[in-house]
N, C-alpha and C positions, 0 to 999 in steps of 0.2 A: 420569218426569223429576221431579227434587225440586230445591229452591232452597236458597241460602245467601246471606249478606251480607258484603261487604267495605267496611271504612272507608277513606276518602281524604281527605287534608288538602289542600285547593286555596286557595292564597293569591289574594286578589282586591283590589279597590281600597279606598283609605281610607274609612273611616266617621268622619267628623270628623277628630279627631286620633289616632284609634285604627287600628292595623292590623287588618284583617279577614280572618279565615280560615275557610273553609267546611269543616264536617265533613259529608261525603256519604256515605250509605249506599248502596252499589250491589249489586243483586241479581244472583247467578250462578246459571245453570240448568245442571244436569248431565244429560246425555242417557244413558239406560240401554240404548239401543239399540247392541249390540255392532257391528252393521254400519256405524253412522255414523262418519265419518272424524273429526268434531269432537266432543268429549266435553264442553266446558265453553262456555257461551254467556254472555257478560256483557251486563248492560243498558247501553244507549247513553243519553248525555244530550246531544244535539246543540245544545241551547239554552244549555248551560252551558259545556261543554268538548268538546274532541275526544279521539280515541282515543290513549291513552298519554300524554296531556299531563299536567304537573304544575302547571299554573296555569289559571286560567278563560280563556275566550276573550276577554273584555273586557281582562283583565290583559295577555294577549299583544298585543292591538291597541294599548293605551297604550305598552308597551315598544317596539313596532315604530314607532310614531310618534316616540317619543323618539330611537330609532336613526336614523330618517331625518332628523331635524332636527340632531342632535348627533353622531352616529357611535357607535362602541362604547363607548370608555371613559367619554366624558362622559355618555352616556345611562345607563350602569351606575351612575355616581356619582350622577346626580340621581334615577334610579329608586330606588336604595337609600335617599336622603333622603326620598322619597315613600312609602316602604314596599313598593316593588315591586322585589324583589331579582332580580338576573339578571346574570350576568357578561357581560363584553364579547363573549365568544365566543357565549354564548347569544343576545344581542341580534343580532349579526351573522347568526346562523343564522335568527333570525325574519325578518330582512330578506330573506334569500335565499328563504325559503319564501313571501314575498309576491310575486305576479305583478305585472308592469309594468302600470299603468293603460292600459286600452284607449283608443285614440284613433282618431278617423276621419281619413281622408286629407284634408289640407288644400287648399284651392284656391289660397292664396297661401303658398308655402313659401320660407323663408330658409334658406340653408345656409352655413356657415362652418367653418373648421378650428380645432381646439384641439390643444394640444401635450401628449403624454405627457412628453416631454423636449424642450425647445426646440432646434431645429436637427437633431434626430435622428429623432424618430418622432411622427406626428401623426394625429389622428382626424377625424371630421366630426360636427357638430351640426346637427340639423334642427329648425326652429322653425315653428309655425303663426303667420303674421304677423297674421291676423285675430284669433285668440283670445290671442296672446301666450303661448303655453305650448310646452314641448318636445314633439316628436313622436317623435324617436328619436336614438339615439347610435350611430354607426358606428366600428367599430375602426380604420378607415384612411380616408385621403382619396382613394383611388384612383378613377378614373373608373368602373372595373367595378363598384365597390360602390354607388356613386351610381346607376349604370344599373339594376343589380339591383333596388334599393329602389324606384325609380320604376316599374319594371315590375311589381312586386308591389303597388304602390299607385296604380293608375291614377286619374286625374281631376284631377291638379295642372294648373292653369291658368297659373300664373306662378312664376317661380323667381328670387329675388333672390340674387345671389353676388358673389364678387370678380371682378376681370377676368381673362378667359381661364382657362388652366390646366386641371386635371383636373376640376373642377366643371363648366365649360362643356362639356367633351366628354361627361361623363357624363349631364348634362342633355339634350343633343343627341340621345344615342343611347336614353336612357330614356324621355323624354317629348318627342318631336320636335314635337309640336303645341303645347307650352306656350311662353309668351313669357318670354324670359330678360332681366333687367335687371341691369346692372352697377352696384354700389354707389357712390353719388356721393361719398361721403367718400374712398373708395380712389382714385377718379380724380382728385379735387382734390389728394389727399396726393401722388400720383405726379408731378403738375404742380408742386407745391411742392418736391419733392426735385430735379426737373430745374432749376428756378429757382435753388436753392441750388448746385447743381453749376456753373451758369453764372456766378453771382456769385463763386464760389470762384476763378475765374480773375482776378477783380479784388480779391482780398483785400487787397493792400497799399494800393490806393486807398480802401477801405472803412475801413481802421484809422485813417486821417486824419479821418474823420468821428466826432465824439463825440456820443453821445445822452445828454441830461440824464435822470436818473432820480432818484427819491426815495431818501433813505438807507436805508429799511427794505428796498429791494430791491437794494442795493449789497453789495459784498463788503467784507472788512476793508481798511483803508487800507494795511496791511502787504502785501496781495496786490496792490493797485492800483499802488502806487509800489514797483516791484521794486528790488532792490539792483543797483548797476552791474555787479558780477561775474556776477550771474545773467543780465543782459541781454547781457553780452559772451559767455558760453557759447551763448547762443541764437543769436547772430549767427555764431559759429564753426560751429555745427552747420548752420544754413542755407547758409552759404558752401560747405560740404562737399557738400550735397545739389544745390546749383546746379551745382557742378563735375560731379557724376554726371550730372545732366540734360543738360548741353552736351556731355559725352562720348557719351552715348546719341544725342543728335540729330546729332552729327558722324558716327558710324558708321552711322547709319540712312540718312543721306544718300549715304553711300559704297555702299549697297546691301546691306549685311550683313543676315542674318536675325536675328530676335529671339533665337533660340537660340544664335547665334554671339556676338551682343553679351553675352548673358547669361554665356556662357562667358569671354569676355574680360574683363569688368568685375567679374565675381563677384557679380552682382546676381541677384535672383529674376526669373523670366521675366515675372510680373505687373507688377513694377515697371519692367521694360524697356518693356513694351507701354504702360503708362501714360505714361511719359516720351516715347516716341516718338509718341504720339498727340497729346500736349499742344502746342499752339501757343506757350504761354508756360509758364514754370516754375510747376508747381502747388505752391501754398503749403500748407504743413502746417496742418492744423485744430487751433487751440489749444483746449485743455481748458476747457470753461466753469466758471466759479466760481459756485457756487450760494449762495444766502443761508443763513448758519448760524444757530445758535440765538440768537445775539447781535443779529441783525438788527433785530428789533422795538424794541430799546432803544438803537440807534446815535445816534438823534436826540436823546435825553435825554442820552446821555453826551457827545455834542458840545457840547450846550448848557451842560452843567456844566463841560466843559473850558475853554470860553470864559469862564465866570464866574470860572474860577480854581481849580476843585476838581480837582487832579491826583493825589490819593491813591487808588491802586487799592483799597485795603481799604475805604475809606469809600464808594467809588462802588459796590464790590461789594454792600455791605450796603443801599445805597439801591435798586439795581436788583432786589435779591432781594425786597424788600418790594413791588416792582411785579409780581412774578410770574416773574422770571427764575430758571431751575433748572440753569443751567451752573455751570462751575468759576470760580474767581477767576483762574485762570491765563489763561483766555480774555479776561478784562477786562484783565489786564495786557498781553497781546499786543496787544490793540486800542489801548490808551493808547500803547504803544511806538510803533505806527504813527503815531498822532497827533503824538507828540513828534518823530519823524523828520521828518514833513511840516513842522512849524514850523522845524526846523533847515535844511531845504532851501528855506525861504522860501515854502512853499506854504499858502495860507490854509485854515484849517480850516472847511469850510462847515457851516453849521448846518441848512441847508434843502435843498441839492440837491448832487449830485455827478454825474460823467459817466463813462460807459463807452465803449470802443471799439466800433465797429459791426462785427459779424461777418456772414458770408453768412446765417446762420440768423436774426439780428435783423433783418437787411434783409427777408427773406422774410416774417417776422412783421409788419413795417411794411406790406408789400404785401398781406398777408391782411386787415388791419385797415383798410386805406385806405377811406374813404367810410363807415366805421361809428362808430369812436370814437378816432380819432387827435387828440391835442392838438396845439397849435401847434409845439412843439418837435419832436415826432415827424414832423409834416408837412413842416417845414423839413429834417429829416434825410433823408426819403424824396426830396425834391426834389434835395438833394445826391447822393444815390445815383444818381438817374437821369442826373446830369450827369457821372458818371465815365466813361461810354462810351456811344456811340450804341446798341450792342446791348443795354444795360441799360435804357435808355430805351424801346426797342422791346419788350423783355420785359415791362416793367412795364404797357405799354399792353395787350399780349395777355393778360397775367395777369389785369388788371382786367376785360377783357371776358368771360374765361371765368368769373371769379367772379360777375359780374352775370348772366351767362346761367345759371349754376347756381342763384343765389338766385331768379331770376324763372321758372325752369323753362321756358326757351325753347330746348328741344332742337332745334327746327327750324332754329336759327341755327348748329347745330354744323358743318355742311358749310362754311359760309363762314368760320368760325374756323379749321377745320383747313386751308383753303386758304391763309389769311393766315399762319398759323404755319408751314406747309411752305415757303412762299416768304419767310420773314423772314431768311434768311441765317445762322441759328443752328443749327449742327449738331446740338446737343442737342435743340432743339425739333423738328427734322426727324425725328430717331429717335423721340421721343416721339409724333409724328404717325402715323408708320408702324405703331407698335404699337397705337395707338388705333384705327386703320382696320381691324386685323385683328378687332376686336370692336365695330365702330361701331354695329351695330344694338342691341346690349345697352347700350352706353353712352348712346345717344340715348333708349333707353326709360327709362334711369335718370334722365335729365335732364327727362322730361316726367311720369312717373308719380310717385305719392306713396310708393311701396313702395321700401324700402332696408334695409340690413343693420344699421342702428342697433340695433334691438332684438335681432338675433342677437348682436352685440357684447356687449350686456348680459348676456345668458345665458351667453356664453363666460366673462365674468367671474365669474358665479355658479358656473360649473364649475370655475374656477380655486380659488375659495374652498373648495368642497366637496373638491377633490383635496388641497389644501394642509392642510385641517383633519385629513385622514386620513394626513398626512405622507408622501403619495405611495406608500402601501404597499397601496392597495386595488386589488384585481383589477378588470378591465374590467366584470365582471357586476355588482359591488356599486357602482361608480361610476355605471354606466348607471341602475340602480334608484334611487339618490338623485337622480340629475339629473331622471329622469322623474317623480318623486314631487314634482310641483310644486304641487299643489292647496293644501297647507297649510304647505309649507316656504318658499316663495319669497316 
């Protein structure tokens, strides 16, 4: 046997502000035994690099960490700036060569769904609630996948999840001895949705109630004080819908099926079902007007308008010095609204304005009742409760459930369910029936401290990682980046 040497240039980390490249002499051994199947044996350097590698192990580790934190292109750009060259495909290849971190089976497990594409395809995210770290990422949200994972990881004592559905069935089959808890937030949100649906039947009565708000949270006066022709078109459209509703009600009383009514009136079957079940005409939900870029400067503009400054160019320059980054046309539209208000004899308020109360705003008042309602909001909530006896009863039950949730008094759930079931409100009766199907988990969620809040936070992190890769990452790469939590989260 005789030897020779081979030169290898291995890029490694920076040395100060200089790129460092190692010149390594590797010995090669040649076997003279003709029977031997291998003729050349190269010297190994396990502490420095791996076989066939073109960079040091430390350099690979740094590039992989950059890839986990930033993704392929961004990591390649930053690595090049740091003197660690590697294309985006090289960095992604390094990520896939890294094994997922080993995690122990959690005692307290949180599980929630995440969307490949909203409404189309979903997966499942598993979180250790005690450590606050991801445990695994499943490619789907089917009960069979959850069941298989739990059977392969025995020892889970508690599972926090959404209400009912595939996760409940998978947890029941995969870990029957584990205690299941339904997330408190989702239960309360479901109740809020039911309350909004009930209040939607009294939309016209709610519109007569005006809630005083600050100008910074208001919309443009152009939108609040609509033109007469626009209001006339809205009334004509509503009259046509009322006519359809009355026709559906008439045919339904005659005993016609939903399919036959749909055929006669040329309406979608879902619309026929909705009209047939409604006791009163279901008012259309108006699109909410959200604060625009000008909202923080409305108070200043109103003050200057009252002082006599009506020049759009001058006011645009003034608000620009105060941080406004919008266009001058937005200022002109706002001033046009103020001018029309004056022409209609409406006072330009400098301090406050009012908005019509919608079912969602009314539910918001119920949510904050007893916490941070001011005097105007408290009076508005009292007016809401006076619109109908059902609404007053709904508010009482809503406040009882909210207080039960805040105080963790799950033992009072049976009493609340009985009161809600016999309230005479069909929507609440349906809500109670669904809640009783998962009552044990709901009651545990109202007593124990564990819930899915932490899991929702990790779902948001997953969304950020997925969107930073423009939705083009395969499941294996997304799973590696999600589970690489130690330094990236």
